[in-house]
C-alpha positions as YAML, in Angstrom:
chain: A
units: angstrom
residues:
- id: 1
  name: MET
  ca: [31.59, 70.93, 59.22]
- id: 2
  name: THR
  ca: [33.03, 70.68, 62.73]
- id: 3
  name: SER
  ca: [31.93, 73.91, 64.42]
- id: 4
  name: ILE
  ca: [30.33, 77.27, 63.74]
- id: 5
  name: LEU
  ca: [30.59, 80.69, 65.34]
- id: 6
  name: TYR
  ca: [27.93, 83.41, 65.30]
- id: 7
  name: GLY
  ca: [29.24, 86.91, 65.96]
- id: 8
  name: ARG
  ca: [32.33, 87.93, 67.89]
- id: 9
  name: PRO
  ca: [32.17, 86.84, 71.54]
- id: 10
  name: PRO
  ca: [34.64, 88.52, 73.92]
- id: 11
  name: LEU
  ca: [37.98, 86.72, 73.99]
- id: 12
  name: VAL
  ca: [37.48, 85.90, 77.66]
- id: 13
  name: PHE
  ca: [35.04, 83.20, 76.49]
- id: 14
  name: ASP
  ca: [37.64, 81.51, 74.25]
- id: 15
  name: PRO
  ca: [35.73, 81.53, 70.94]
- id: 16
  name: PRO
  ca: [36.87, 78.73, 68.61]
- id: 17
  name: GLY
  ca: [39.42, 80.07, 66.15]
- id: 18
  name: ALA
  ca: [38.82, 77.46, 63.46]
- id: 19
  name: ALA
  ca: [35.01, 77.72, 63.44]
- id: 20
  name: THR
  ca: [33.00, 78.84, 60.41]
- id: 21
  name: GLN
  ca: [31.59, 82.33, 60.95]
- id: 22
  name: THR
  ca: [27.82, 82.61, 60.36]
- id: 23
  name: SER
  ca: [26.86, 86.14, 61.45]
- id: 24
  name: PRO
  ca: [24.95, 88.14, 58.82]
- id: 25
  name: LEU
  ca: [26.80, 91.23, 60.10]
- id: 26
  name: ILE
  ca: [30.20, 89.95, 58.94]
- id: 27
  name: PRO
  ca: [30.46, 90.21, 55.13]
- id: 28
  name: GLY
  ca: [31.56, 86.98, 53.50]
- id: 29
  name: SER
  ca: [30.34, 84.74, 56.31]
- id: 30
  name: THR
  ca: [28.33, 81.56, 55.73]
- id: 31
  name: SER
  ca: [24.59, 81.84, 56.35]
- id: 32
  name: LEU
  ca: [23.05, 79.60, 58.99]
- id: 33
  name: GLU
  ca: [20.08, 79.13, 56.69]
- id: 34
  name: SER
  ca: [22.26, 77.47, 54.06]
- id: 35
  name: LEU
  ca: [23.54, 74.72, 56.39]
- id: 36
  name: PRO
  ca: [21.79, 71.33, 56.36]
- id: 37
  name: ASP
  ca: [20.12, 69.81, 59.40]
- id: 38
  name: GLY
  ca: [22.48, 68.07, 61.81]
- id: 39
  name: ALA
  ca: [25.62, 69.09, 59.94]
- id: 40
  name: VAL
  ca: [27.49, 70.75, 62.84]
- id: 41
  name: GLU
  ca: [29.22, 69.21, 65.85]
- id: 42
  name: GLY
  ca: [29.51, 72.35, 67.98]
- id: 43
  name: ALA
  ca: [28.44, 75.99, 67.96]
- id: 44
  name: MET
  ca: [29.13, 79.20, 69.85]
- id: 45
  name: ILE
  ca: [26.69, 82.11, 69.57]
- id: 46
  name: TYR
  ca: [27.18, 85.69, 70.68]
- id: 47
  name: ALA
  ca: [23.46, 86.17, 70.94]
- id: 48
  name: PRO
  ca: [21.79, 89.23, 69.39]
- id: 49
  name: PRO
  ca: [19.77, 91.52, 71.69]
- id: 50
  name: GLY
  ca: [16.36, 91.39, 69.97]
- id: 51
  name: VAL
  ca: [14.01, 88.65, 71.20]
- id: 52
  name: LEU
  ca: [12.72, 87.46, 67.81]
- id: 53
  name: GLU
  ca: [16.18, 87.67, 66.25]
- id: 54
  name: ARG
  ca: [17.79, 85.84, 69.17]
- id: 55
  name: ARG
  ca: [15.22, 83.04, 69.26]
- id: 56
  name: TYR
  ca: [15.53, 82.67, 65.48]
- id: 57
  name: THR
  ca: [19.31, 82.38, 65.75]
- id: 58
  name: LEU
  ca: [19.08, 79.84, 68.55]
- id: 59
  name: ALA
  ca: [16.52, 77.80, 66.62]
- id: 60
  name: GLN
  ca: [18.53, 77.81, 63.39]
- id: 61
  name: THR
  ca: [21.64, 76.76, 65.30]
- id: 62
  name: LEU
  ca: [19.80, 73.94, 67.05]
- id: 63
  name: ARG
  ca: [18.51, 72.82, 63.66]
- id: 64
  name: VAL
  ca: [21.98, 72.49, 62.16]
- id: 65
  name: LEU
  ca: [23.53, 70.98, 65.31]
- id: 66
  name: LYS
  ca: [23.76, 67.21, 65.43]
- id: 67
  name: VAL
  ca: [22.24, 65.24, 68.31]
- id: 68
  name: GLY
  ca: [24.82, 65.26, 71.10]
- id: 69
  name: GLY
  ca: [26.42, 68.43, 69.76]
- id: 70
  name: ARG
  ca: [27.33, 71.26, 72.14]
- id: 71
  name: LEU
  ca: [25.76, 74.70, 71.94]
- id: 72
  name: ASP
  ca: [27.53, 77.52, 73.82]
- id: 73
  name: VAL
  ca: [25.59, 80.82, 74.00]
- id: 74
  name: VAL
  ca: [26.89, 84.11, 75.41]
- id: 75
  name: ALA
  ca: [25.12, 87.47, 75.83]
- id: 76
  name: PRO
  ca: [25.54, 90.62, 77.94]
- id: 77
  name: LYS
  ca: [23.27, 90.47, 81.00]
- id: 78
  name: ASP
  ca: [21.40, 93.62, 79.99]
- id: 79
  name: ARG
  ca: [21.04, 92.66, 76.31]
- id: 80
  name: GLY
  ca: [19.30, 89.33, 76.49]
- id: 81
  name: GLY
  ca: [21.69, 87.41, 78.72]
- id: 82
  name: SER
  ca: [19.28, 87.34, 81.65]
- id: 83
  name: ARG
  ca: [16.68, 85.65, 79.42]
- id: 84
  name: LEU
  ca: [18.91, 83.08, 77.75]
- id: 85
  name: LYS
  ca: [18.32, 80.22, 80.17]
- id: 86
  name: LYS
  ca: [14.53, 80.45, 79.99]
- id: 87
  name: GLU
  ca: [14.57, 80.81, 76.22]
- id: 88
  name: LEU
  ca: [16.70, 77.70, 75.82]
- id: 89
  name: GLU
  ca: [14.56, 75.78, 78.30]
- id: 90
  name: ALA
  ca: [11.53, 76.70, 76.18]
- id: 91
  name: PHE
  ca: [13.07, 74.56, 73.42]
- id: 92
  name: GLY
  ca: [13.02, 71.63, 75.85]
- id: 93
  name: LEU
  ca: [16.72, 71.79, 76.68]
- id: 94
  name: GLU
  ca: [18.64, 71.18, 79.90]
- id: 95
  name: VAL
  ca: [20.75, 74.28, 80.44]
- id: 96
  name: GLY
  ca: [23.93, 74.96, 82.40]
- id: 97
  name: GLU
  ca: [24.36, 78.67, 83.18]
- id: 98
  name: THR
  ca: [27.30, 80.73, 84.47]
- id: 99
  name: ALA
  ca: [28.02, 84.46, 84.85]
- id: 100
  name: LYS
  ca: [31.26, 86.16, 83.82]
- id: 101
  name: ALA
  ca: [32.41, 89.63, 82.78]
- id: 102
  name: HIS
  ca: [28.87, 91.10, 82.89]
- id: 103
  name: HIS
  ca: [27.67, 88.31, 80.59]
- id: 104
  name: ARG
  ca: [25.60, 85.18, 80.99]
- id: 105
  name: ARG
  ca: [26.83, 81.97, 79.40]
- id: 106
  name: CYS
  ca: [24.55, 79.00, 78.75]
- id: 107
  name: VAL
  ca: [25.75, 75.58, 77.58]
- id: 108
  name: VAL
  ca: [23.50, 72.79, 76.31]
- id: 109
  name: VAL
  ca: [23.94, 69.42, 74.63]
- id: 110
  name: LYS
  ca: [21.36, 68.84, 71.92]
- id: 111
  name: PRO
  ca: [18.99, 66.03, 72.87]
- id: 112
  name: GLY
  ca: [17.15, 63.73, 70.50]
- id: 113
  name: ARG
  ca: [14.04, 65.93, 70.62]
- id: 114
  name: VAL
  ca: [13.86, 69.73, 70.55]
- id: 115
  name: THR
  ca: [10.55, 71.62, 70.60]
- id: 116
  name: GLY
  ca: [9.49, 74.96, 69.16]
- id: 117
  name: ILE
  ca: [12.22, 75.35, 66.54]
- id: 118
  name: ASP
  ca: [9.91, 75.73, 63.54]
- id: 119
  name: ALA
  ca: [7.80, 78.43, 65.20]
- id: 120
  name: ALA
  ca: [10.87, 80.45, 66.23]
- id: 121
  name: ILE
  ca: [12.28, 80.23, 62.72]
- id: 122
  name: ARG
  ca: [9.01, 81.38, 61.15]
- id: 123
  name: ALA
  ca: [8.73, 84.34, 63.53]
- id: 124
  name: GLY
  ca: [12.29, 85.53, 62.90]
- id: 125
  name: ALA
  ca: [12.64, 84.78, 59.19]
- id: 126
  name: LEU
  ca: [12.64, 87.12, 56.20]
- id: 127
  name: GLN
  ca: [8.96, 87.94, 55.73]
- id: 128
  name: GLN
  ca: [6.49, 90.31, 54.14]
- id: 129
  name: VAL
  ca: [5.51, 92.77, 56.86]
- id: 130
  name: GLU
  ca: [1.85, 93.71, 56.99]
- id: 131
  name: GLY
  ca: [1.41, 97.47, 56.82]
- id: 132
  name: LEU
  ca: [4.96, 98.00, 55.60]
- id: 133
  name: GLU
  ca: [4.16, 96.26, 52.30]
- id: 134
  name: ALA
  ca: [7.76, 95.14, 52.04]
- id: 135
  name: TRP
  ca: [10.07, 92.25, 52.85]
- id: 136
  name: SER
  ca: [12.03, 92.63, 56.07]
- id: 137
  name: GLN
  ca: [13.39, 90.59, 58.97]
- id: 138
  name: PRO
  ca: [13.72, 90.95, 62.75]
- id: 139
  name: GLY
  ca: [17.20, 92.24, 63.52]
- id: 140
  name: LEU
  ca: [17.18, 94.87, 60.80]
- id: 141
  name: PHE
  ca: [16.94, 98.51, 61.82]
- id: 142
  name: ALA
  ca: [13.26, 99.53, 61.97]
- id: 143
  name: TRP
  ca: [12.43, 96.11, 60.56]
- id: 144
  name: ASP
  ca: [8.64, 96.41, 60.86]
- id: 145
  name: ARG
  ca: [8.06, 100.14, 60.29]
- id: 146
  name: ILE
  ca: [9.22, 103.12, 58.27]
- id: 147
  name: ASP
  ca: [11.84, 104.92, 60.34]
- id: 148
  name: ALA
  ca: [10.90, 108.55, 60.96]
- id: 149
  name: GLY
  ca: [14.34, 109.79, 59.90]
- id: 150
  name: SER
  ca: [14.22, 107.95, 56.59]
- id: 151
  name: ALA
  ca: [10.67, 109.22, 56.06]
- id: 152
  name: GLN
  ca: [11.87, 112.79, 56.59]
- id: 153
  name: LEU
  ca: [14.69, 112.31, 54.09]
- id: 154
  name: ALA
  ca: [12.31, 110.72, 51.57]
- id: 155
  name: ALA
  ca: [9.91, 113.66, 51.92]
- id: 156
  name: HIS
  ca: [12.55, 116.32, 51.22]
- id: 157
  name: VAL
  ca: [15.08, 114.80, 48.83]
- id: 158
  name: PRO
  ca: [14.61, 116.29, 45.33]
- id: 159
  name: PRO
  ca: [14.63, 114.22, 42.13]
- id: 160
  name: LEU
  ca: [18.26, 113.17, 41.82]
- id: 161
  name: LYS
  ca: [20.34, 112.66, 38.69]
- id: 162
  name: GLY
  ca: [23.13, 110.36, 37.58]
- id: 163
  name: ALA
  ca: [24.80, 107.55, 39.51]
- id: 164
  name: GLY
  ca: [24.53, 107.31, 43.26]
- id: 165
  name: ALA
  ca: [24.52, 105.13, 46.34]
- id: 166
  name: ASP
  ca: [22.41, 104.47, 49.42]
- id: 167
  name: LEU
  ca: [24.82, 103.90, 52.30]
- id: 168
  name: GLY
  ca: [23.21, 101.68, 54.94]
- id: 169
  name: CYS
  ca: [20.28, 100.88, 52.66]
- id: 170
  name: GLY
  ca: [18.33, 98.65, 55.06]
- id: 171
  name: HIS
  ca: [15.46, 96.89, 53.34]
- id: 172
  name: GLY
  ca: [15.44, 99.47, 50.55]
- id: 173
  name: ALA
  ca: [12.69, 101.94, 51.51]
- id: 174
  name: LEU
  ca: [14.75, 105.05, 50.73]
- id: 175
  name: ALA
  ca: [16.16, 103.55, 47.53]
- id: 176
  name: THR
  ca: [12.62, 103.03, 46.24]
- id: 177
  name: VAL
  ca: [11.99, 106.78, 46.60]
- id: 178
  name: VAL
  ca: [15.27, 107.75, 44.93]
- id: 179
  name: LEU
  ca: [14.57, 105.50, 41.95]
- id: 180
  name: ARG
  ca: [11.31, 107.32, 41.21]
- id: 181
  name: SER
  ca: [13.49, 109.85, 39.40]
- id: 182
  name: GLY
  ca: [13.95, 108.80, 35.80]
- id: 183
  name: ALA
  ca: [17.19, 110.83, 35.72]
- id: 184
  name: VAL
  ca: [18.89, 108.38, 38.10]
- id: 185
  name: THR
  ca: [21.07, 106.11, 35.97]
- id: 186
  name: ALA
  ca: [22.38, 103.74, 38.66]
- id: 187
  name: LEU
  ca: [22.00, 103.22, 42.39]
- id: 188
  name: ARG
  ca: [24.26, 101.12, 44.62]
- id: 189
  name: LEU
  ca: [22.49, 99.75, 47.68]
- id: 190
  name: ILE
  ca: [25.11, 98.98, 50.34]
- id: 191
  name: ASP
  ca: [24.63, 97.51, 53.81]
- id: 192
  name: LEU
  ca: [26.67, 95.64, 56.40]
- id: 193
  name: ASP
  ca: [23.78, 93.24, 57.06]
- id: 194
  name: ARG
  ca: [23.26, 90.34, 54.65]
- id: 195
  name: ARG
  ca: [19.60, 90.20, 55.66]
- id: 196
  name: ALA
  ca: [19.09, 93.82, 54.61]
- id: 197
  name: ILE
  ca: [20.57, 93.09, 51.19]
- id: 198
  name: GLU
  ca: [18.36, 90.03, 50.76]
- id: 199
  name: ALA
  ca: [15.27, 92.06, 51.70]
- id: 200
  name: ALA
  ca: [16.27, 94.97, 49.46]
- id: 201
  name: ARG
  ca: [16.71, 92.62, 46.49]
- id: 202
  name: ARG
  ca: [13.07, 91.61, 46.90]
- id: 203
  name: ASN
  ca: [11.77, 95.11, 47.51]
- id: 204
  name: VAL
  ca: [13.69, 97.05, 44.85]
- id: 205
  name: GLY
  ca: [12.89, 95.49, 41.50]
- id: 206
  name: ASP
  ca: [14.59, 98.13, 39.39]
- id: 207
  name: PRO
  ca: [17.33, 97.22, 36.89]
- id: 208
  name: ARG
  ca: [19.25, 100.38, 37.80]
- id: 209
  name: ALA
  ca: [19.83, 99.02, 41.32]
- id: 210
  name: THR
  ca: [22.79, 96.91, 42.40]
- id: 211
  name: PHE
  ca: [23.27, 95.34, 45.81]
- id: 212
  name: GLU
  ca: [26.44, 95.11, 47.91]
- id: 213
  name: TRP
  ca: [26.91, 93.27, 51.21]
- id: 214
  name: ALA
  ca: [29.81, 95.31, 52.57]
- id: 215
  name: ASP
  ca: [31.10, 97.49, 55.38]
- id: 216
  name: VAL
  ca: [30.73, 101.08, 54.17]
- id: 217
  name: ARG
  ca: [33.76, 102.11, 56.23]
- id: 218
  name: THR
  ca: [36.12, 99.89, 54.20]
- id: 219
  name: LEU
  ca: [34.70, 100.44, 50.71]
- id: 220
  name: ALA
  ca: [37.03, 101.36, 47.90]
- id: 221
  name: ALA
  ca: [36.13, 104.86, 46.71]
- id: 222
  name: ALA
  ca: [36.60, 106.01, 43.12]
- id: 223
  name: GLY
  ca: [35.20, 109.50, 43.60]
- id: 224
  name: ASP
  ca: [32.82, 109.03, 40.68]
- id: 225
  name: LEU
  ca: [29.31, 109.29, 42.14]
- id: 226
  name: ASP
  ca: [26.87, 112.14, 41.56]
- id: 227
  name: PHE
  ca: [24.88, 111.70, 44.77]
- id: 228
  name: ILE
  ca: [24.62, 109.70, 47.99]
- id: 229
  name: VAL
  ca: [21.68, 109.31, 50.36]
- id: 230
  name: SER
  ca: [22.14, 107.98, 53.87]
- id: 231
  name: ASN
  ca: [20.48, 107.49, 57.22]
- id: 232
  name: PRO
  ca: [23.65, 106.17, 58.87]
- id: 233
  name: PRO
  ca: [23.66, 103.83, 61.86]
- id: 234
  name: PHE
  ca: [24.81, 105.07, 65.24]
- id: 235
  name: HIS
  ca: [24.69, 101.85, 67.26]
- id: 236
  name: ASP
  ca: [27.23, 99.04, 67.31]
- id: 237
  name: GLY
  ca: [26.27, 95.90, 69.21]
- id: 238
  name: GLY
  ca: [23.47, 97.78, 70.95]
- id: 239
  name: ALA
  ca: [25.67, 100.63, 72.25]
- id: 240
  name: GLU
  ca: [25.66, 104.13, 70.76]
- id: 241
  name: ASP
  ca: [28.73, 104.83, 68.64]
- id: 242
  name: ARG
  ca: [28.75, 108.25, 66.99]
- id: 243
  name: ARG
  ca: [31.91, 107.37, 65.09]
- id: 244
  name: LEU
  ca: [29.84, 105.21, 62.73]
- id: 245
  name: GLY
  ca: [27.96, 108.15, 61.26]
- id: 246
  name: GLN
  ca: [31.13, 110.23, 61.13]
- id: 247
  name: ALA
  ca: [32.83, 107.44, 59.17]
- id: 248
  name: PHE
  ca: [29.88, 107.33, 56.74]
- id: 249
  name: ILE
  ca: [30.28, 111.06, 56.13]
- id: 250
  name: ARG
  ca: [33.99, 110.73, 55.36]
- id: 251
  name: LYS
  ca: [33.39, 107.77, 53.07]
- id: 252
  name: ALA
  ca: [30.60, 109.60, 51.24]
- id: 253
  name: ALA
  ca: [32.99, 112.47, 50.53]
- id: 254
  name: GLU
  ca: [35.51, 110.00, 49.11]
- id: 255
  name: MET
  ca: [32.91, 108.34, 46.88]
- id: 256
  name: LEU
  ca: [31.46, 111.54, 45.41]
- id: 257
  name: LYS
  ca: [32.85, 113.49, 42.47]
- id: 258
  name: LYS
  ca: [33.43, 117.23, 42.76]
- id: 259
  name: GLY
  ca: [30.03, 118.92, 42.91]
- id: 260
  name: GLY
  ca: [28.34, 115.70, 44.03]
- id: 261
  name: SER
  ca: [25.88, 115.87, 46.88]
- id: 262
  name: LEU
  ca: [25.22, 113.96, 50.09]
- id: 263
  name: TRP
  ca: [21.71, 113.94, 51.51]
- id: 264
  name: LEU
  ca: [22.01, 112.83, 55.12]
- id: 265
  name: VAL
  ca: [19.49, 112.53, 57.95]
- id: 266
  name: ALA
  ca: [20.45, 112.00, 61.59]
- id: 267
  name: ASN
  ca: [19.02, 112.09, 65.08]
- id: 268
  name: ARG
  ca: [19.10, 115.64, 66.34]
- id: 269
  name: HIS
  ca: [21.56, 114.98, 69.19]
- id: 270
  name: LEU
  ca: [24.29, 113.50, 66.99]
- id: 271
  name: PRO
  ca: [27.29, 115.83, 66.43]
- id: 272
  name: TYR
  ca: [27.82, 115.51, 62.68]
- id: 273
  name: GLU
  ca: [28.06, 119.16, 61.69]
- id: 274
  name: ALA
  ca: [31.82, 119.47, 62.23]
- id: 275
  name: GLU
  ca: [32.52, 116.32, 60.23]
- id: 276
  name: LEU
  ca: [30.30, 117.53, 57.38]
- id: 277
  name: LYS
  ca: [31.97, 120.94, 57.26]
- id: 278
  name: THR
  ca: [35.42, 119.35, 57.22]
- id: 279
  name: ALA
  ca: [34.61, 116.89, 54.43]
- id: 280
  name: PHE
  ca: [32.40, 119.06, 52.19]
- id: 281
  name: ARG
  ca: [32.67, 122.46, 50.51]
- id: 282
  name: ARG
  ca: [29.11, 123.51, 51.33]
- id: 283
  name: VAL
  ca: [26.72, 122.20, 54.00]
- id: 284
  name: THR
  ca: [23.08, 123.29, 54.04]
- id: 285
  name: PRO
  ca: [20.64, 122.39, 56.83]
- id: 286
  name: VAL
  ca: [17.36, 121.42, 55.14]
- id: 287
  name: THR
  ca: [15.06, 120.57, 58.04]
- id: 288
  name: ASP
  ca: [15.32, 120.29, 61.82]
- id: 289
  name: GLY
  ca: [12.27, 118.85, 63.55]
- id: 290
  name: GLY
  ca: [10.65, 115.78, 65.01]
- id: 291
  name: GLY
  ca: [13.94, 114.75, 66.61]
- id: 292
  name: TYR
  ca: [15.83, 114.64, 63.30]
- id: 293
  name: LYS
  ca: [17.98, 116.95, 61.23]
- id: 294
  name: LEU
  ca: [18.55, 116.78, 57.48]
- id: 295
  name: PHE
  ca: [21.52, 118.13, 55.53]
- id: 296
  name: GLU
  ca: [22.55, 118.56, 51.93]
- id: 297
  name: ALA
  ca: [26.35, 118.59, 51.65]
- id: 298
  name: VAL
  ca: [28.11, 119.40, 48.38]
- id: 299
  name: LYS
  ca: [31.68, 118.28, 47.69]
...
C-alpha cells in the first residue's frame, strides 16, 4: 500500500487523491487497525479533535508507516492543531510545523525508533469502560458515560412492538433498553461511525439486533418499520449543524410505515418542531426538562 488518508482535509492542503481512506466516519473505508506494521509509505491525517482519539490515530498511523515514510497531519488551530507539534514530539519525532487557513500542519519522517505508541493505542482503543459496564471507544459520542438525553429517552419510551431501528445507535445503550420488550421482533442499529458499530456488536447480544455501518441520511427507505428511536447528532467535525437532526427526522418518516412512531430526544435549543410537524401526522411533546426535550411523532 503506497499511502493512506484519514478524514477529509481541506483541499488547500492537497490531500492525495489515490490514497486509501481509513477514517471510521466514512462507511466502507479501510480500518487503520487492520493494516500491518510498516506497510505504508506515506500518510495524511485530518486529525480528530479529542485528545485520546487524536493520539490513538497518530500512534496507529505511525505503527503502519514504514521507517522513512512521511506523515502529514492537519488540524484546525482551535480543535487540536495548536497541540499537534507537542503531541508528535512526545512520540520522539522531529516535527516541521506551518500555519495556513486557520489550521496547523505538521510533517514528520518516521525514524527508526518511535516511543509511546503502545500506550497511546491502549488508551484510545475499544475498551470496557468502568462504571458504564459496556464497550466503547474515545471518539464516540458520550464514549465514557450515559448521555443525559439518551437516559431521558430510555426512561420514557414505552415497550415497543414490531420491527424498528435506532438511528445513530452509538455503542448501543438505547438499543439495549428497547430490546427489553419481548414484542420487538427486529431492531436495526445504524451509525455513521464504524467504532460505534463494533462496540454495539459487543454490547447488544440479542439475535433480534442487526448492525449497519451507514450514513442515515443516504439510507434506502422502504417505509416498513413500526418504530424508530433516535438521539440524533447535531455536530459535524466539531461544529454545530442543526441540519443533521432535521435530516434524521425526514429519513425516519421515510422509513416508517403509516401509523409508525418516532421517539426522538434532542437538546432543548434545537429547532426540530417544524420539521417534525411537516414530516409527521401527529407530534406529541413527552417531556421537557434538564436541557432536553422528548417527542413522540406518529406518521
